[in-house]
C-alpha positions in Angstrom: 181.4 123.5 37.2 177.5 123.4 37.0 176.1 121.2 34.9 172.3 121.8 34.3 170.3 119.0 32.8 167.3 121.3 31.1 165.0 118.1 30.7 165.0 118.1 34.6 163.1 121.2 33.7 161.0 119.7 31.3 161.3 118.0 27.7 159.3 120.7 26.2 160.6 124.3 27.3 158.4 126.7 26.0 157.6 129.6 28.1 159.5 133.1 29.5 158.9 132.0 32.5 160.8 129.0 32.2 163.7 130.6 31.2 163.5 133.2 33.3 163.7 130.7 36.4 166.6 128.8 34.6 168.2 132.1 33.6 168.0 133.3 37.6 169.8 130.0 38.6 172.6 130.6 35.7 173.5 134.2 36.8 173.9 132.7 40.5 176.6 130.6 39.4 177.9 133.0 36.8 178.5 135.6 39.6 180.0 133.3 41.9 182.9 132.2 39.2 181.1 129.3 38.2 181.1 127.3 34.6 178.2 126.5 33.2 177.2 123.9 31.1 173.1 124.1 29.8 173.0 120.3 29.1 169.6 119.9 26.1 170.0 115.8 26.0 166.2 114.8 26.4 164.5 117.9 25.5 162.2 117.5 22.5 161.3 120.8 21.8 163.0 124.4 23.0 160.5 127.9 21.9 161.9 131.0 20.7 160.5 132.6 24.1 162.2 130.0 26.3 165.8 130.0 24.5 165.6 134.1 24.3 164.7 134.1 28.1 167.6 132.0 29.2 170.2 132.2 26.8 169.5 135.5 24.9 169.4 137.6 27.9 172.5 136.3 29.2 174.1 137.2 26.2 172.3 140.8 26.4 173.3 141.2 29.9 176.9 139.5 30.6 178.1 140.3 26.7 179.8 137.6 25.1 183.3 138.2 26.1 182.3 137.3 29.8 180.2 134.5 28.8 183.8 133.1 26.9 184.1 129.5 28.2 181.9 130.9 31.4 179.1 129.4 29.5 178.6 125.6 27.3 175.6 125.0 25.5 175.3 121.1 25.2 173.0 118.0 23.5 171.1 120.6 21.8 169.4 119.0 18.4 170.3 121.0 14.8 166.8 123.0 15.2 167.4 124.4 19.0 171.2 125.0 18.3 170.4 126.9 15.2 167.6 128.7 17.2 170.0 129.8 20.1 172.7 131.1 17.9 169.6 133.4 16.2 169.1 134.5 19.5 172.3 135.0 20.6 173.4 137.0 17.6 170.2 139.2 18.0 170.8 140.0 21.8 174.9 140.3 21.2 174.2 143.3 18.9 172.1 144.8 21.2 174.3 144.6 24.0 177.3 146.1 21.1 175.2 148.9 20.0 174.4 149.4 23.8 178.2 149.4 24.8 178.6 151.9 21.8 176.3 154.5 23.0 178.0 154.3 26.3 181.3 154.5 25.3 180.1 157.6 23.0 178.6 159.2 25.7 179.8 162.7 26.6 181.8 162.9 29.7 
């Protein structure tokens, strides 16, 4: 299990570039079959751009079933947790639409 303390990246997580860097590392761990904990303890603020790039895109690419049990988010403030929920919901909808298109594509 990998425990990623996001406060080591910064107390304010505000850019897509930072989210992409963190997501790249998380994806390496997930591909290796590791479970990942994203720990927001000590993070004062996470912006929509960062959250979408990190968590939202993980859900869009991997899908909710693949991440169930593999990704855990802990110690997020109520505001950050609500933001994560919004971003994940939007990206899961994208993933579901993509999966539906693939399933309905002519063979």
